[in-house]
C-alpha angles and dihedrals in degrees: 000000000000116000126204085259094056090047092050095051091046089052093047091048088057089050090049096232141110128251124258107217122190130201129202134156115254111248097017113169093355134334097256096048090042090057092049091051092052092048090054096051100078090052087051091056106269110152095186129017122213112198117201116222106224113242135174095231110038099171098176095050130089129230095281097052092040089055091048091054091050091052091051094047090048087051088057099256116163135174088258091054090047090060090046088055091053092050089054090049091050092056088076103023121043096162110056110093114238124202125188112218129190144073135328099237097079090046092048090051092046090050120256099240094044091045093051092048094047094044091052094048092045090056106261116152103187148001134227109192108179100194100052114089124200090262087068097051093125090063098065115327097073094039089049092053089048088053091053098256125132114239107212119198133206120232118187136193085266094056100102128197089265091056098039099079089055092049092047099042098098100013119127138171096032142328115253108216113202101214099202134036112245135041130329114283094019101119148344122271122248105229096206091054091044091052091055092047094050091050089050093051091047090058085067103040143027091214120113113262118221120191126214141171121070102033110135111139137042087252095054089044090053093047092052092044091055089058103036143037091247143015117215121206120189118131091047093055091044090051094051088047091053091046090058097054125098126248090279093050091254123144118261131197089270097055101090095039093046092058093040091051093051090045092051093051092048090047089053089055091051092047090052092053102088095048089053092050095050 
């Protein structure tokens, strides 16, 4: 079964370019503004949108994304409301792939079977669950695949050749390569090292490899897109969103446009990559 993610990568391959993937936390700074931002992203050049599920203990995230999660939780965001937001987005956009990213706990509490059924009908295409290793595939990964959702796995600089086959065994959609060790937003990626890592992963899989962590400028997006099948920007977008808020962390008239403008400039960087590589 072909998902929107598979279809999008096939389309980009024909165009000879990498994907621009965005990440924002659902409900940040409030549910209505968050939906407006996500609606603006495809027009700004996002090929795939990752939506963070707000969680009280996001251990792999740096301060920016942790703060975004807290803003969303304070604004009343829940997993149920996140899926409602996806349903609203799908009324106007049935093509852009949407990936839910986060931690297993909220899904476990929601109920795995109910969550997968609701996520699928809402219009979700894939899941990235950062705290479920391959050894736990029966918990969520295998049921997700049976439900027709891609289960996207993270590979890191510490994932060696011995570990990679286990990580890739039930992965679909794409592989998310975390370009630096540590939490999100911590540093910038070294494109030479990233290129070597992507080549190594591709020796084990035919799936597209997208690279995230450390992409903040059109130049860094372009550098990553020259080495990988996709460049993921998250912390930079979350930071510009935060910078647009008022003193009480409420949205202003600049919030949606500030995020969309940065996304457009990063997308421009990604789209310039293939020509530079040729």
